[in-house]
N, C-alpha and C positions, 0 to 999 in steps of 0.2 A: 544869248537864247535863242534857241532854234523854233523855226515855225510852228514845229512840233509840241514842245513845250509851250508855246504861247496858245497854241490850240487846244492843248490838255487844261491848261488854265482856264479858258473861256468854259470851255464845257464845265469845270468843275464851278465856278461862279453861276451858271445856269443851272447846275445840279441845287447849289444853297438857296438859289430862290433871288440870285441879285436883280433886280428889275432893269439895270443898264443895260448888262448882259444880255437879257431878255429883250429888249428892246434893242440892240445892236442886233442881234439876230433875226428879228423880224424885219428891220430895215434892210438886211442885206440879202434875207434867202425868201421876203415874201415875193418877191417880181420873179424870181424862178417857180417858185410853186403855182403860181398864179397863171405863169405862161405854159406850164405844164398842163395844167387844167384845161385852158383855152384849146390848146392844142388838139388836145382828147375830145374835149365837147363839142361835139359834131351836131347832135340830134338838135335843132331848135325848139322841141317842146320842151327838153330837158333844159334849156337855156331861159326859158320863161319860169321854171320852178325854181332855179337858183343859178347864182351865178359862182365864178371863179373864187371871188371873195369868201362866199359861203364855205366852199371845201378849202380854201387854205385857211381859214380860221379855225376849221374843224382838225386839219392837219397840226398845226401849230397848240391846240389845247392840249392835244393828245399826246403831242412831243415832250412840249414842258412838262405836262405830269410824267408822262414815263420817265423822262429822265432824272424829274426832282426823286424818283423813286429809285434810281439806280441801274435800269433796265437795258438802258445802251449801253455798250461799249464802245466808244467813238475816239481814235486817235488821231484821225487825218480829218481833214475839210471835204474831200471825196465821198468819205464814207457816209458825213452828214450829207452832202447833198444826193445821195444815194439814196439815203434812208426817206429823205423827205419827198423827194420824186417817187418812189415806191408809194409811200404813205398815200400822195395825193391822187395815184393811181388808183389803188386800193378804195379810197374813200369815195373816189368818184365813181366807179365801179359798183359800189355799196349803195350810192345815192340812185344810179341808174337804176339799179334793179328795184328799189323801194318804189321808184317814181313809176315805172312799166306794170309793178304789181297794182297801184293806185290806178292807173288807167282801166284796168281790166275792170274795176270796179265805178260804174258811171256815177254812182251817189256820191261819191268822194269828191274832193275837192284837190286838185291837183297840187297845190302850193302845200300840202299836207305831207310829201315827200321831202321837202325843205326842211320840214322839223325834224327828219333823223338825224342831220346834222348837228353837231354840239350846239348846245344854245348859242345862237348867235346874236352876238349886240348889237346895240343901236347904233347907227352909223355913225353918230358924233362921236361914240367913243373910239380912240386911236388902237390899232390891234395891240400895240406895248403895254396899254392899260389896262384893257381886258384879261388878255393872257399872261400878263406876268404878275397877278394879283396875290398877294400870300393866303387870301382868304380860301381859294382850290387847293391849293396847298396844303395848307391847314387841315380843312375838311379832310381831306386826303390821308393824311398822318393819323391824324384821329381815328380813323375807322379801320385804322391796320392795327392788329395784336401787337403785345409788347414786341415778340419775337420778331414778327416782319418789321417792325419800325425798326429793330436794332438791325436788320440786314440792310435799310436804307441808309440809317446811319452809318454802316461801315462803309458802304458803297459810296453814300457822300464824300466819306473822307480817304476815298481814291482806293480802297483795297480790290482787288483782285476777286473772285469768283473762287479762287481756290483759298486765299485770305481768309475770306469771310467762313468759309466751310472748315479751316484749321480752326478761327475762334469759336465757332457756334457746334461744329461737329457735322458729321454728315459728310457728303460729297458736295463738289462744286455744282453738279449741273443738278443734285436734288435743291440744294438752295436756289439757285437761277428760276428752277421751276415753282418753289414755295413762293419766290417773290411773284414771276409773272401769275400764279395763278390767284395772287392777294389782288394784284393790280387790277385782273378782269374784274375782281368779285366787288371792290371798290368802284371800278369805274360802273358797274351796272347801278351799284346803290346810290351813288350821287346822278345818275340819267345820264352819264356822258359816253357817246359811242366809242367802242373799240377801237383799238390803233389801225385795225384792217393791215398788219404787216406781220 
Protein backbone atom coordinates (compact mmCIF):
# COMPACT_ATOMS: atom_id res chain seq x y z
CA UNK A 1 0.00 0.00 0.00
CA UNK A 2 1.43 3.39 -0.97
CA UNK A 3 1.67 6.43 1.30
CA UNK A 4 -1.03 8.14 -0.80
CA UNK A 5 -3.42 5.23 -0.16
CA UNK A 6 -2.67 5.38 3.55
CA UNK A 7 -3.28 9.14 3.63
CA UNK A 8 -6.52 8.75 1.65
CA UNK A 9 -7.71 6.15 4.15
CA UNK A 10 -6.71 8.45 7.02
CA UNK A 11 -8.80 11.30 5.56
CA UNK A 12 -11.70 8.88 4.98
CA UNK A 13 -11.54 7.87 8.65
CA UNK A 14 -11.62 11.54 9.72
CA UNK A 15 -14.59 12.11 7.38
CA UNK A 16 -16.46 9.27 8.99
CA UNK A 17 -15.94 10.70 12.48
CA UNK A 18 -13.28 8.22 13.64
CA UNK A 19 -12.11 9.62 16.99
CA UNK A 20 -8.72 7.88 16.84
CA UNK A 21 -7.98 9.41 13.43
CA UNK A 22 -9.04 12.84 14.72
CA UNK A 23 -6.83 12.43 17.77
CA UNK A 24 -3.90 11.36 15.56
CA UNK A 25 -4.39 14.41 13.36
CA UNK A 26 -4.44 16.72 16.38
CA UNK A 27 -1.26 15.19 17.82
CA UNK A 28 0.55 15.42 14.52
CA UNK A 29 -0.56 18.84 13.23
CA UNK A 30 -1.40 20.90 16.33
CA UNK A 31 2.27 21.88 16.88
CA UNK A 32 2.53 23.00 13.25
CA UNK A 33 -0.59 25.17 13.51
CA UNK A 34 0.46 26.70 16.83
CA UNK A 35 3.97 27.45 15.51
CA UNK A 36 2.48 29.18 12.46
CA UNK A 37 0.20 31.28 14.68
CA UNK A 38 3.04 32.23 17.04
CA UNK A 39 5.19 33.28 14.07
CA UNK A 40 2.38 35.53 12.83
CA UNK A 41 1.31 36.81 16.25
CA UNK A 42 3.61 39.79 16.84
CA UNK A 43 1.26 42.29 18.51
CA UNK A 44 1.53 42.01 22.31
CA UNK A 45 -2.04 43.24 22.82
CA UNK A 46 -3.27 40.43 20.60
CA UNK A 47 -1.18 37.99 22.65
CA UNK A 48 -3.08 39.10 25.76
CA UNK A 49 -6.47 38.66 24.08
CA UNK A 50 -5.86 35.11 22.84
CA UNK A 51 -3.02 32.70 22.25
CA UNK A 52 -1.99 30.16 19.66
CA UNK A 53 -4.14 27.45 21.27
CA UNK A 54 -7.30 29.53 20.77
CA UNK A 55 -6.62 29.88 17.06
CA UNK A 56 -5.47 26.26 16.75
CA UNK A 57 -8.67 24.92 18.29
CA UNK A 58 -10.72 27.13 16.01
CA UNK A 59 -8.83 25.86 12.96
CA UNK A 60 -9.21 22.23 13.97
CA UNK A 61 -12.92 22.58 14.77
CA UNK A 62 -13.59 24.11 11.34
CA UNK A 63 -11.39 21.53 9.65
CA UNK A 64 -13.14 18.54 11.24
CA UNK A 65 -16.60 19.89 10.52
CA UNK A 66 -15.84 20.73 6.90
CA UNK A 67 -13.94 17.49 6.30
CA UNK A 68 -16.86 15.47 7.65
CA UNK A 69 -19.07 17.36 5.22
CA UNK A 70 -16.80 16.32 2.35
CA UNK A 71 -15.85 19.87 1.50
CA UNK A 72 -12.10 19.23 1.12
CA UNK A 73 -10.40 17.06 -1.49
CA UNK A 74 -7.13 16.05 0.15
CA UNK A 75 -4.95 13.51 -1.57
CA UNK A 76 -1.52 14.18 -0.07
CA UNK A 77 -0.22 15.26 3.36
CA UNK A 78 1.28 18.41 1.80
CA UNK A 79 -2.22 19.55 0.83
CA UNK A 80 -3.40 19.08 4.41
CA UNK A 81 -0.45 21.07 5.76
CA UNK A 82 -1.10 23.88 3.28
CA UNK A 83 -4.79 23.94 4.14
CA UNK A 84 -4.20 24.03 7.91
CA UNK A 85 -1.54 26.76 7.61
CA UNK A 86 -3.81 28.87 5.40
CA UNK A 87 -6.73 28.41 7.79
CA UNK A 88 -4.52 29.39 10.74
CA UNK A 89 -3.31 32.56 9.01
CA UNK A 90 -6.83 33.53 7.98
CA UNK A 91 -8.36 32.84 11.38
CA UNK A 92 -5.61 34.85 13.07
CA UNK A 93 -6.18 37.73 10.65
CA UNK A 94 -9.94 37.63 11.35
CA UNK A 95 -9.38 37.55 15.10
CA UNK A 96 -6.92 40.46 14.84
CA UNK A 97 -9.43 42.52 12.84
CA UNK A 98 -12.07 41.89 15.52
CA UNK A 99 -9.62 42.87 18.26
CA UNK A 100 -8.71 46.11 16.50
CA UNK A 101 -12.40 46.95 16.08
CA UNK A 102 -12.95 46.31 19.79
CA UNK A 103 -10.02 48.56 20.70
CA UNK A 104 -11.71 51.48 18.98
CA UNK A 105 -14.63 51.15 21.42
CA UNK A 106 -13.10 51.76 24.86
CA UNK A 107 -16.31 50.62 26.58
CA UNK A 108 -15.72 47.03 25.49
CA UNK A 109 -13.38 44.56 27.13
CA UNK A 110 -10.57 43.42 24.83
CA UNK A 111 -11.21 39.76 25.65
CA UNK A 112 -14.46 40.06 23.71
CA UNK A 113 -12.49 39.54 20.52
CA UNK A 114 -11.44 36.11 21.67
CA UNK A 115 -15.12 35.17 21.86
CA UNK A 116 -15.19 35.45 18.08
CA UNK A 117 -13.05 32.35 17.87
CA UNK A 118 -14.98 29.11 18.05
CA UNK A 119 -16.23 28.17 21.44
CA UNK A 120 -12.93 27.46 23.15
CA UNK A 121 -13.15 24.47 25.47
CA UNK A 122 -11.96 24.25 29.05
CA UNK A 123 -8.21 23.93 29.51
CA UNK A 124 -8.55 20.49 31.10
CA UNK A 125 -10.25 19.07 27.97
CA UNK A 126 -7.80 17.64 25.45
CA UNK A 127 -8.16 18.95 21.89
CA UNK A 128 -8.83 15.41 20.66
CA UNK A 129 -11.72 14.93 23.10
CA UNK A 130 -13.27 18.26 22.21
CA UNK A 131 -12.77 18.31 18.45
CA UNK A 132 -13.65 14.70 17.77
CA UNK A 133 -17.05 14.86 19.43
CA UNK A 134 -19.73 13.19 17.42
CA UNK A 135 -22.31 15.56 18.91
CA UNK A 136 -21.12 18.50 16.83
CA UNK A 137 -21.08 16.40 13.68
CA UNK A 138 -24.55 15.06 14.49
CA UNK A 139 -25.88 18.59 15.01
CA UNK A 140 -24.28 19.57 11.74
CA UNK A 141 -25.85 16.67 9.84
CA UNK A 142 -29.29 17.25 11.38
CA UNK A 143 -29.20 20.87 10.21
CA UNK A 144 -28.76 19.84 6.57
CA UNK A 145 -31.60 19.20 4.16
CA UNK A 146 -32.11 15.64 2.89
CA UNK A 147 -30.36 16.43 -0.38
CA UNK A 148 -27.46 18.18 1.36
CA UNK A 149 -27.10 15.19 3.69
CA UNK A 150 -27.05 12.92 0.64
CA UNK A 151 -24.18 14.95 -0.84
CA UNK A 152 -22.26 14.64 2.44
CA UNK A 153 -22.84 10.87 2.51
CA UNK A 154 -21.71 10.44 -1.10
CA UNK A 155 -18.59 12.52 -0.45
CA UNK A 156 -18.01 10.50 2.72
CA UNK A 157 -18.11 7.36 0.61
CA UNK A 158 -15.23 8.80 -1.42
CA UNK A 159 -17.14 9.86 -4.53
CA UNK A 160 -15.70 12.71 -6.56
CA UNK A 161 -17.76 15.81 -7.29
CA UNK A 162 -18.33 14.53 -10.83
CA UNK A 163 -19.68 11.24 -9.41
CA UNK A 164 -21.97 13.12 -7.02
CA UNK A 165 -23.32 15.20 -9.91
CA UNK A 166 -23.83 12.07 -12.02
CA UNK A 167 -25.92 10.50 -9.25
CA UNK A 168 -27.91 13.57 -8.21
CA UNK A 169 -27.97 15.59 -11.40
CA UNK A 170 -26.50 18.98 -12.12
CA UNK A 171 -22.82 19.74 -12.50
CA UNK A 172 -19.90 18.98 -10.23
CA UNK A 173 -19.41 22.71 -9.61
CA UNK A 174 -23.07 23.29 -8.75
CA UNK A 175 -23.07 20.40 -6.26
CA UNK A 176 -19.83 21.67 -4.71
CA UNK A 177 -21.34 25.15 -4.34
CA UNK A 178 -24.56 23.71 -2.91
CA UNK A 179 -22.59 21.95 -0.20
CA UNK A 180 -20.40 24.98 0.43
CA UNK A 181 -23.45 27.21 0.93
CA UNK A 182 -25.06 24.60 3.18
CA UNK A 183 -21.93 24.39 5.33
CA UNK A 184 -21.78 28.18 5.65
CA UNK A 185 -25.46 28.27 6.65
CA UNK A 186 -25.12 25.54 9.27
CA UNK A 187 -21.89 27.03 10.63
CA UNK A 188 -23.76 30.30 11.22
CA UNK A 189 -26.72 28.48 12.78
CA UNK A 190 -24.44 26.55 15.15
CA UNK A 191 -22.48 29.69 16.03
CA UNK A 192 -19.18 28.43 14.68
CA UNK A 193 -16.86 30.84 12.94
CA UNK A 194 -16.41 30.31 9.17
CA UNK A 195 -13.29 28.52 8.02
CA UNK A 196 -11.72 31.68 6.51
CA UNK A 197 -10.34 29.61 3.67
